PDB file of N, CA, C and O in Angstrom, chain B, residues numbered from 101:
ATOM      1  N   MET B 101     -26.601  51.071   6.484  1.00  0.00           N
ATOM      2  CA  MET B 101     -25.521  49.896   6.135  1.00  0.00           C
ATOM      3  C   MET B 101     -25.602  48.748   6.919  1.00  0.00           C
ATOM      4  O   MET B 101     -25.579  48.817   8.148  1.00  0.00           O
ATOM      5  N   LYS B 102     -25.713  47.493   6.192  1.00  0.00           N
ATOM      6  CA  LYS B 102     -25.565  46.089   6.500  1.00  0.00           C
ATOM      7  C   LYS B 102     -24.229  45.670   7.027  1.00  0.00           C
ATOM      8  O   LYS B 102     -23.391  46.181   6.284  1.00  0.00           O
ATOM      9  N   VAL B 103     -23.745  45.094   7.806  1.00  0.00           N
ATOM     10  CA  VAL B 103     -22.564  44.663   8.185  1.00  0.00           C
ATOM     11  C   VAL B 103     -22.294  43.282   7.478  1.00  0.00           C
ATOM     12  O   VAL B 103     -23.453  42.989   7.183  1.00  0.00           O
ATOM     13  N   THR B 104     -21.570  42.308   7.043  1.00  0.00           N
ATOM     14  CA  THR B 104     -21.572  41.246   6.825  1.00  0.00           C
ATOM     15  C   THR B 104     -19.849  40.917   6.867  1.00  0.00           C
ATOM     16  O   THR B 104     -18.815  41.482   6.508  1.00  0.00           O
ATOM     17  N   LEU B 105     -20.260  39.608   7.557  1.00  0.00           N
ATOM     18  CA  LEU B 105     -18.458  38.844   8.069  1.00  0.00           C
ATOM     19  C   LEU B 105     -18.598  37.520   7.049  1.00  0.00           C
ATOM     20  O   LEU B 105     -19.456  36.665   6.832  1.00  0.00           O
ATOM     21  N   LYS B 106     -17.376  37.815   6.593  1.00  0.00           N
ATOM     22  CA  LYS B 106     -17.067  36.734   5.759  1.00  0.00           C
ATOM     23  C   LYS B 106     -16.387  35.504   6.781  1.00  0.00           C
ATOM     24  O   LYS B 106     -15.401  35.620   7.510  1.00  0.00           O
ATOM     25  N   LEU B 107     -17.066  34.562   6.620  1.00  0.00           N
ATOM     26  CA  LEU B 107     -16.937  33.072   7.844  1.00  0.00           C
ATOM     27  C   LEU B 107     -15.661  32.361   6.761  1.00  0.00           C
ATOM     28  O   LEU B 107     -15.491  32.456   5.545  1.00  0.00           O
ATOM     29  N   PRO B 108     -15.073  31.795   7.600  1.00  0.00           N
ATOM     30  CA  PRO B 108     -14.324  30.713   6.686  1.00  0.00           C
ATOM     31  C   PRO B 108     -15.154  29.436   6.344  1.00  0.00           C
ATOM     32  O   PRO B 108     -16.149  29.045   6.955  1.00  0.00           O
ATOM     33  N   LYS B 109     -14.545  28.835   5.218  1.00  0.00           N
ATOM     34  CA  LYS B 109     -15.248  27.664   4.689  1.00  0.00           C
ATOM     35  C   LYS B 109     -15.538  26.612   5.853  1.00  0.00           C
ATOM     36  O   LYS B 109     -14.810  26.772   6.833  1.00  0.00           O
ATOM     37  N   PRO B 110     -16.463  25.563   5.939  1.00  0.00           N
ATOM     38  CA  PRO B 110     -16.545  24.675   7.159  1.00  0.00           C
ATOM     39  C   PRO B 110     -15.841  23.560   6.988  1.00  0.00           C
ATOM     40  O   PRO B 110     -15.817  23.209   5.809  1.00  0.00           O
ATOM     41  N   ARG B 111     -15.325  22.949   7.641  1.00  0.00           N
ATOM     42  CA  ARG B 111     -14.260  21.540   7.677  1.00  0.00           C
ATOM     43  C   ARG B 111     -15.072  20.560   7.399  1.00  0.00           C
ATOM     44  O   ARG B 111     -16.294  20.635   7.527  1.00  0.00           O
ATOM     45  N   ASN B 112     -14.480  19.618   7.018  1.00  0.00           N
ATOM     46  CA  ASN B 112     -15.036  18.359   6.644  1.00  0.00           C
ATOM     47  C   ASN B 112     -15.022  17.597   7.751  1.00  0.00           C
ATOM     48  O   ASN B 112     -13.915  17.297   8.197  1.00  0.00           O
ATOM     49  N   PRO B 113     -16.114  17.161   8.375  1.00  0.00           N
ATOM     50  CA  PRO B 113     -16.594  16.464   9.317  1.00  0.00           C
ATOM     51  C   PRO B 113     -15.724  15.049   9.219  1.00  0.00           C
ATOM     52  O   PRO B 113     -15.377  14.422  10.220  1.00  0.00           O
ATOM     53  N   LEU B 114     -15.472  14.706   8.058  1.00  0.00           N
ATOM     54  CA  LEU B 114     -15.295  13.027   7.951  1.00  0.00           C
ATOM     55  C   LEU B 114     -13.814  13.011   7.998  1.00  0.00           C
ATOM     56  O   LEU B 114     -13.313  11.916   8.252  1.00  0.00           O
ATOM     57  N   VAL B 115     -12.958  14.084   7.788  1.00  0.00           N
ATOM     58  CA  VAL B 115     -11.706  14.070   7.574  1.00  0.00           C
ATOM     59  C   VAL B 115     -10.920  13.850   9.228  1.00  0.00           C
ATOM     60  O   VAL B 115      -9.910  13.149   9.294  1.00  0.00           O
ATOM     61  N   ALA B 116     -11.442  14.455  10.383  1.00  0.00           N
ATOM     62  CA  ALA B 116     -10.197  14.354  11.463  1.00  0.00           C
ATOM     63  C   ALA B 116     -10.596  12.709  11.653  1.00  0.00           C
ATOM     64  O   ALA B 116      -9.648  11.955  11.436  1.00  0.00           O
ATOM     65  N   PRO B 117     -11.950  12.023  12.052  1.00  0.00           N
ATOM     66  CA  PRO B 117     -12.009  10.760  12.151  1.00  0.00           C
ATOM     67  C   PRO B 117     -10.856   9.778  11.123  1.00  0.00           C
ATOM     68  O   PRO B 117     -10.057   8.914  11.484  1.00  0.00           O
ATOM     69  N   ALA B 118     -11.179  10.354   9.629  1.00  0.00           N
ATOM     70  CA  ALA B 118     -10.402   9.520   9.028  1.00  0.00           C
ATOM     71  C   ALA B 118      -8.888   9.684   9.373  1.00  0.00           C
ATOM     72  O   ALA B 118      -8.186   8.701   9.137  1.00  0.00           O
ATOM     73  N   ARG B 119      -8.240  10.881   9.940  1.00  0.00           N
ATOM     74  CA  ARG B 119      -6.835  10.923   9.948  1.00  0.00           C
ATOM     75  C   ARG B 119      -6.270  10.332  11.295  1.00  0.00           C
ATOM     76  O   ARG B 119      -5.098  10.237  11.660  1.00  0.00           O
ATOM     77  N   ALA B 120      -7.501   9.939  11.967  1.00  0.00           N
ATOM     78  CA  ALA B 120      -7.348   9.246  13.326  1.00  0.00           C
ATOM     79  C   ALA B 120      -6.817   7.880  13.649  1.00  0.00           C
ATOM     80  O   ALA B 120      -6.021   7.354  14.428  1.00  0.00           O
ATOM     81  N   ARG B 121      -7.647   7.554  12.666  1.00  0.00           N
ATOM     82  CA  ARG B 121      -7.364   5.733  12.517  1.00  0.00           C
ATOM     83  C   ARG B 121      -6.138   5.429  11.979  1.00  0.00           C
ATOM     84  O   ARG B 121      -5.648   6.080  11.056  1.00  0.00           O
ATOM     85  N   LYS B 122      -5.541   4.355  12.564  1.00  0.00           N
ATOM     86  CA  LYS B 122      -4.338   3.636  12.280  1.00  0.00           C
ATOM     87  C   LYS B 122      -4.548   2.611  11.107  1.00  0.00           C
ATOM     88  O   LYS B 122      -5.113   1.549  11.364  1.00  0.00           O
ATOM     89  N   ALA B 123      -4.084   2.902   9.733  1.00  0.00           N
ATOM     90  CA  ALA B 123      -4.573   1.957   8.859  1.00  0.00           C
ATOM     91  C   ALA B 123      -3.198   1.360   8.777  1.00  0.00           C
ATOM     92  O   ALA B 123      -2.132   1.727   9.272  1.00  0.00           O
ATOM     93  N   GLY B 124      -3.506   0.362   8.034  1.00  0.00           N
ATOM     94  CA  GLY B 124      -2.244  -0.403   7.346  1.00  0.00           C
ATOM     95  C   GLY B 124      -2.800  -1.824   6.842  1.00  0.00           C
ATOM     96  O   GLY B 124      -3.992  -2.128   6.802  1.00  0.00           O
ATOM     97  N   ALA B 125      -1.647  -2.696   6.439  1.00  0.00           N
ATOM     98  CA  ALA B 125      -2.172  -3.995   5.750  1.00  0.00           C
ATOM     99  C   ALA B 125      -2.440  -4.977   6.888  1.00  0.00           C
ATOM    100  O   ALA B 125      -1.665  -5.153   7.828  1.00  0.00           O
ATOM    101  N   HIS B 126      -3.719  -5.659   6.702  1.00  0.00           N
ATOM    102  CA  HIS B 126      -4.089  -6.807   7.911  1.00  0.00           C
ATOM    103  C   HIS B 126      -3.698  -7.965   7.201  1.00  0.00           C
ATOM    104  O   HIS B 126      -3.824  -8.494   6.097  1.00  0.00           O
ATOM    105  N   ALA B 127      -2.804  -8.248   9.072  1.00  0.00           N
ATOM    106  CA  ALA B 127      -1.793  -9.734   8.789  1.00  0.00           C
ATOM    107  C   ALA B 127      -1.033  -9.684   7.838  1.00  0.00           C
ATOM    108  O   ALA B 127      -1.185 -10.422   6.864  1.00  0.00           O
ATOM    109  N   SER B 128       0.163  -8.593   7.955  1.00  0.00           N
ATOM    110  CA  SER B 128       1.207  -8.119   7.024  1.00  0.00           C
ATOM    111  C   SER B 128       2.322  -9.775   7.273  1.00  0.00           C
ATOM    112  O   SER B 128       3.148 -10.134   6.434  1.00  0.00           O
ATOM    113  N   TYR B 129       2.156 -10.228   8.064  1.00  0.00           N
ATOM    114  CA  TYR B 129       3.287 -11.056   8.217  1.00  0.00           C
ATOM    115  C   TYR B 129       2.514 -12.779   7.860  1.00  0.00           C
ATOM    116  O   TYR B 129       1.879 -13.328   8.759  1.00  0.00           O
ATOM    117  N   ASN B 130       2.633 -13.257   6.893  1.00  0.00           N
ATOM    118  CA  ASN B 130       2.284 -14.450   6.504  1.00  0.00           C
ATOM    119  C   ASN B 130       3.432 -15.132   5.529  1.00  0.00           C
ATOM    120  O   ASN B 130       3.522 -14.959   4.313  1.00  0.00           O
ATOM    121  N   PRO B 131       4.244 -15.906   6.317  1.00  0.00           N
ATOM    122  CA  PRO B 131       5.399 -16.989   5.642  1.00  0.00           C
ATOM    123  C   PRO B 131       4.786 -17.487   4.013  1.00  0.00           C
ATOM    124  O   PRO B 131       5.259 -17.234   2.906  1.00  0.00           O
ATOM    125  N   ALA B 132       3.638 -18.231   4.369  1.00  0.00           N
ATOM    126  CA  ALA B 132       3.193 -18.864   3.106  1.00  0.00           C
ATOM    127  C   ALA B 132       3.053 -17.969   1.909  1.00  0.00           C
ATOM    128  O   ALA B 132       3.469 -18.233   0.781  1.00  0.00           O
ATOM    129  N   ARG B 133       2.394 -16.838   2.297  1.00  0.00           N
ATOM    130  CA  ARG B 133       2.522 -15.882   0.958  1.00  0.00           C
ATOM    131  C   ARG B 133       3.853 -15.343   0.619  1.00  0.00           C
ATOM    132  O   ARG B 133       4.015 -14.962  -0.541  1.00  0.00           O
ATOM    133  N   LYS B 134       4.812 -15.256   1.440  1.00  0.00           N
ATOM    134  CA  LYS B 134       6.211 -14.630   1.158  1.00  0.00           C
ATOM    135  C   LYS B 134       6.913 -16.024   0.166  1.00  0.00           C
ATOM    136  O   LYS B 134       7.813 -15.847  -0.656  1.00  0.00           O
ATOM    137  N   VAL B 135       6.473 -16.969   0.370  1.00  0.00           N
ATOM    138  CA  VAL B 135       7.198 -18.083  -0.351  1.00  0.00           C
ATOM    139  C   VAL B 135       6.594 -18.358  -1.348  1.00  0.00           C
ATOM    140  O   VAL B 135       7.277 -18.967  -2.170  1.00  0.00           O
ATOM    141  N   ARG B 136       5.489 -18.146  -1.655  1.00  0.00           N
ATOM    142  CA  ARG B 136       4.421 -18.032  -3.279  1.00  0.00           C
ATOM    143  C   ARG B 136       5.264 -17.176  -3.946  1.00  0.00           C
ATOM    144  O   ARG B 136       5.910 -17.552  -4.924  1.00  0.00           O
ATOM    145  N   ARG B 137       5.346 -15.453  -3.268  1.00  0.00           N
ATOM    146  CA  ARG B 137       5.703 -14.624  -3.872  1.00  0.00           C
ATOM    147  C   ARG B 137       7.307 -14.472  -4.336  1.00  0.00           C
ATOM    148  O   ARG B 137       7.525 -13.958  -5.433  1.00  0.00           O
ATOM    149  N   THR B 138       8.409 -14.909  -3.521  1.00  0.00           N
ATOM    150  CA  THR B 138       9.424 -15.264  -4.099  1.00  0.00           C
ATOM    151  C   THR B 138       9.409 -16.320  -4.987  1.00  0.00           C
ATOM    152  O   THR B 138       9.921 -16.044  -6.071  1.00  0.00           O
ATOM    153  N   GLU B 139       8.900 -17.669  -4.847  1.00  0.00           N
ATOM    154  CA  GLU B 139       8.724 -18.511  -6.517  1.00  0.00           C
ATOM    155  C   GLU B 139       8.131 -18.006  -7.473  1.00  0.00           C
ATOM    156  O   GLU B 139       8.580 -18.227  -8.598  1.00  0.00           O
ATOM    157  N   LYS B 140       6.988 -17.208  -7.318  1.00  0.00           N
ATOM    158  CA  LYS B 140       6.391 -16.601  -8.703  1.00  0.00           C
ATOM    159  C   LYS B 140       7.484 -15.263  -9.225  1.00  0.00           C
ATOM    160  O   LYS B 140       7.419 -14.730 -10.333  1.00  0.00           O
ATOM    161  N   HIS B 141       8.340 -14.946  -8.274  1.00  0.00           N
ATOM    162  CA  HIS B 141       9.048 -13.734  -9.132  1.00  0.00           C
ATOM    163  C   HIS B 141      10.343 -14.606  -9.886  1.00  0.00           C
ATOM    164  O   HIS B 141      10.800 -14.381 -11.007  1.00  0.00           O
ATOM    165  N   LYS B 142      10.779 -15.655  -8.925  1.00  0.00           N
ATOM    166  CA  LYS B 142      11.990 -16.385  -9.521  1.00  0.00           C
ATOM    167  C   LYS B 142      11.431 -16.985 -11.231  1.00  0.00           C
ATOM    168  O   LYS B 142      12.052 -16.976 -12.294  1.00  0.00           O
ATOM    169  N   LEU B 143      10.095 -17.445 -10.927  1.00  0.00           N
ATOM    170  CA  LEU B 143       9.700 -17.923 -12.270  1.00  0.00           C
ATOM    171  C   LEU B 143       9.349 -17.031 -13.526  1.00  0.00           C
ATOM    172  O   LEU B 143       9.519 -17.271 -14.721  1.00  0.00           O
ATOM    173  N   ASN B 144       8.735 -15.779 -12.808  1.00  0.00           N
ATOM    174  CA  ASN B 144       9.139 -14.635 -14.161  1.00  0.00           C
ATOM    175  C   ASN B 144      10.348 -13.852 -14.512  1.00  0.00           C
ATOM    176  O   ASN B 144      10.512 -13.282 -15.590  1.00  0.00           O
ATOM    177  N   GLN B 145      11.117 -13.866 -13.597  1.00  0.00           N
ATOM    178  CA  GLN B 145      12.482 -13.601 -14.083  1.00  0.00           C
ATOM    179  C   GLN B 145      13.161 -14.870 -15.296  1.00  0.00           C
ATOM    180  O   GLN B 145      13.707 -14.779 -16.396  1.00  0.00           O
ATOM    181  N   ALA B 146      12.875 -15.711 -14.634  1.00  0.00           N
ATOM    182  CA  ALA B 146      13.189 -16.702 -15.770  1.00  0.00           C
ATOM    183  C   ALA B 146      12.672 -17.051 -16.687  1.00  0.00           C
ATOM    184  O   ALA B 146      13.345 -17.803 -17.392  1.00  0.00           O
ATOM    185  N   LEU B 147      11.459 -16.764 -17.100  1.00  0.00           N
ATOM    186  CA  LEU B 147      10.568 -16.854 -18.355  1.00  0.00           C
ATOM    187  C   LEU B 147      10.599 -15.568 -19.063  1.00  0.00           C
ATOM    188  O   LEU B 147      10.065 -15.411 -20.161  1.00  0.00           O
ATOM    189  N   SER B 148      11.446 -14.334 -18.203  1.00  0.00           N
ATOM    190  CA  SER B 148      11.720 -12.997 -19.027  1.00  0.00           C
ATOM    191  C   SER B 148      13.244 -13.121 -19.613  1.00  0.00           C
ATOM    192  O   SER B 148      13.607 -12.412 -20.551  1.00  0.00           O
ATOM    193  N   GLY B 149      14.093 -14.061 -18.999  1.00  0.00           N
ATOM    194  CA  GLY B 149      15.559 -14.292 -19.537  1.00  0.00           C
ATOM    195  C   GLY B 149      16.199 -13.653 -18.938  1.00  0.00           C
ATOM    196  O   GLY B 149      17.397 -13.536 -19.195  1.00  0.00           O
ATOM    197  N   ARG B 150      15.639 -13.061 -17.993  1.00  0.00           N
ATOM    198  CA  ARG B 150      16.823 -12.017 -16.787  1.00  0.00           C
ATOM    199  C   ARG B 150      17.595 -12.950 -15.903  1.00  0.00           C
ATOM    200  O   ARG B 150      18.635 -12.550 -15.380  1.00  0.00           O
ATOM    201  N   LYS B 151      17.135 -14.223 -15.692  1.00  0.00           N
ATOM    202  CA  LYS B 151      18.065 -15.423 -14.824  1.00  0.00           C
ATOM    203  C   LYS B 151      17.823 -16.415 -15.719  1.00  0.00           C
ATOM    204  O   LYS B 151      16.885 -16.631 -16.486  1.00  0.00           O
ATOM    205  N   THR B 152      19.170 -17.163 -15.403  1.00  0.00           N
ATOM    206  CA  THR B 152      19.188 -18.444 -15.787  1.00  0.00           C
ATOM    207  C   THR B 152      18.683 -19.769 -14.860  1.00  0.00           C
ATOM    208  O   THR B 152      18.549 -19.527 -13.660  1.00  0.00           O
ATOM    209  N   GLU B 153      18.438 -20.922 -15.237  1.00  0.00           N
ATOM    210  CA  GLU B 153      17.759 -21.824 -14.370  1.00  0.00           C
ATOM    211  C   GLU B 153      18.647 -21.881 -13.434  1.00  0.00           C
ATOM    212  O   GLU B 153      18.112 -21.770 -12.331  1.00  0.00           O
ATOM    213  N   GLY B 154      20.201 -22.052 -13.367  1.00  0.00           N
ATOM    214  CA  GLY B 154      20.984 -21.960 -12.143  1.00  0.00           C
ATOM    215  C   GLY B 154      21.428 -21.268 -11.274  1.00  0.00           C
ATOM    216  O   GLY B 154      22.153 -21.570 -10.326  1.00  0.00           O
ATOM    217  N   SER B 155      20.783 -19.821 -11.727  1.00  0.00           N
ATOM    218  CA  SER B 155      21.442 -18.876 -10.855  1.00  0.00           C
ATOM    219  C   SER B 155      20.567 -18.365  -9.772  1.00  0.00           C
ATOM    220  O   SER B 155      20.735 -17.263  -9.250  1.00  0.00           O
ATOM    221  N   TYR B 156      19.481 -19.326  -9.399  1.00  0.00           N
ATOM    222  CA  TYR B 156      18.335 -18.788  -8.531  1.00  0.00           C
ATOM    223  C   TYR B 156      19.268 -18.429  -7.289  1.00  0.00           C
ATOM    224  O   TYR B 156      20.355 -18.985  -7.128  1.00  0.00           O
ATOM    225  N   ASP B 157      18.754 -17.439  -6.405  1.00  0.00           N
ATOM    226  CA  ASP B 157      19.548 -17.400  -4.753  1.00  0.00           C
ATOM    227  C   ASP B 157      18.739 -17.723  -4.051  1.00  0.00           C
ATOM    228  O   ASP B 157      17.539 -17.462  -4.134  1.00  0.00           O
ATOM    229  N   ALA B 158      19.559 -18.647  -2.860  1.00  0.00           N
ATOM    230  CA  ALA B 158      18.557 -19.284  -2.264  1.00  0.00           C
ATOM    231  C   ALA B 158      18.005 -18.758  -0.580  1.00  0.00           C
ATOM    232  O   ALA B 158      17.077 -19.345  -0.023  1.00  0.00           O
TER     233      ALA B 158
END
């Protein structure tokens, strides 16, 4: 009688290096981008009627 051992499924060799990496946003601090984003947000709120022209927060 032949004995067969059930082996566990092999692990994905790409998972360990991927989990070890520290991923994140590139250059997350960008003041010019923040200014553009807030102005764009204000414009979209004004155009959609959620805020009036004079109710901008400084």
